[in-house]
N, C-alpha and C positions, 0 to 999 in steps of 0.2 A: 710333189710334197715340199712344203716349206718348213725349214728347220730354223731354230734360233741360232744366231751366230755364237761361236764359242766365247766364253768369258775369258778376257785377258787378265790374268792375275799379276803379270809383271812384264816389263820390257827392259831389256838390257841392250844398250847401244854400243857398237864398235865402229869406230871411224876408219874405214878402209877406202882410201881414195881410189877411184872416182865415185864410189858408192858408200853409203852409210848402211851398215848391216845391223839389223835388230834381231834379238832372240826373244821370242814370245813364249811365255808360260801360259798355255791354254787349257781350259776345261770345256769339254764338249757336253752337249745336253744329256748324254747317257752317263756322265760322270767320269769318262776317260780323260786323263791329263796327258798332254804331250808338250814338247818344246818344238817350236817351228822357227825357222830363220827366214827373214825376208830382206831384200835389198831395196834401198831407196836411192834413186839417182840424184845427183846434185845438179842443180840448174833449174831450167824452166820448161823442160820437155823437149820434144823433137817433132819434126815434120817429115812426112814422106809425100813427095809431090808427083802427081800423075799429070805431066804436061802433054796436052793434046795439040799436036801440030795442025791437025785438021780433025774432022769428025771421026775418022777411022784410024788415025796414026798417033801413037804415043812415042815420046822421045825417051829412050833409055840412055844411061851413061855406063861406060866401062871404066872401072877404077880398080886400083890395087886393093885387095882385101887381105890384110895382115893375118887375120884369124885362120885363113885357109891357105895363105901364101900363094895366091894366084890372082889373076884379073877376073873380075866378076861383072856381069851385066846387072844393072839394077836401076832403080829410080833415083832421082835427085832426092837426097836426104840431108838432114842437118839439125843442129841444136837450135832452139829458140833462145835468142839473146835476151838479157834483162831489158824489160820495157817493150819488147816486141810482142805482137799478137801472132798467132799461128799463120795468119794470112801474110803479114809483113815478112815473117821468117821464110815462108815458102817462096815468096817472090824474090827475096834476096838470094836464097840458096839456088833458085832457078837461074838467076843472072850469073852467079859465081860458077856454078858447075856446068850449065848447059849453054850459056850465052844468050838466054832469052828472058824477057819479062812477060808478064801476062796481064791483060786488062780485065779478065773475068776469072776470079779466084774464089773458091768456096771450100769450106771444110765439110767433108762428107761424114766423117765420124772419127772416133778415136779407136785405136787398136792397141792391144797389149802384146808383149813378147812372151812372157812366162808368168801369168798372173798368180800362179801357185806360190811363187817366191820372189817376185819382183813387182814394184809399184810403177815402174816405167810405162808411160803411155806415149804413143806416137799419133799425132794428128794427121789423118789422111786428107790431103788437099788436092782438089781437081783444079788444074790451071788451063784455061782456054784463051783464045784470041791472043796468041803469042806474037811478039815482035822482037827483033834482034836487039839485045842489050847485054853487055858483059860488064861484070864487076870483078875486081880482083878477089880471089878467095884464098883459102888456106891450104889448098891441095898442092902437093909438090910438083905436079905435072898437069898440063891441061887434059881434061877428061875427054875421051872419045864419045861423041853423041851419035846414037844409032836409032833411026826411025824404025818402028815396028808396028805392023798392022794388028789391031786388036783381034781381028778374025783369025789370026795365026797364033793366038795365045797358047793353044794346045801344043804347038811345035816348040814354042819358047820354054814352056815349063819342063820339057824333057832334056833341055841342054845342060851339060855338065857345068857350064860357067854361069848358070842362072839358078841360084839355090837359096837366096835370102828370103825367109818366110814373110817378112813384112811386105816385100815387093810383090811376091806372088799373091798374097791376100789382097793387097791394094789394087792390083790390076783387075782381079775378078770383081771386087766391089765396085770399082769405077766403071767397068764394062756394064755391069747390071744397072748402075745408076744412070748411065748414059742411055741405055735401052729404055728405061722407064721415063726418062725426061728428054726424049729426042726433040721435043719442040722448044726446049729452052736454050 
């Protein structure tokens, strides 16, 4: 069933760094009115990189996660700088965080964190044909790089130190894309 989008009667902005919060005065097709809040990130978006060491092995990084105060396994991720494409940002972040560049990089799709109240999108990028290359990054310590077989994804998602939703979704999406495009 397709419904018309709610009518926005007004938007009030509140600048709360690093996000801009908007309050929306909405009217739904059934006449109900509600106030919703949504967050807009500042900047140019983000990338999550699935770096394939070979056809079966992804490179994960272990880094400190302040939100849960522990070290987490995850993908190379980062902001897209002004003037960068998602592909350029992915290759830069890969060099900074994992010490590799990639000759074959492609954006598979964009994913959202919480689309009900956030506009933030992350570009999921597959990186293959890796070569050693390190750039200085903004991390306070060098990140541990851990190779992981995609066939062992079931074991990985049950680990306590592997909980970030974008990373979990990205690995499943990349695994399926690789299965469907094995000849590329």
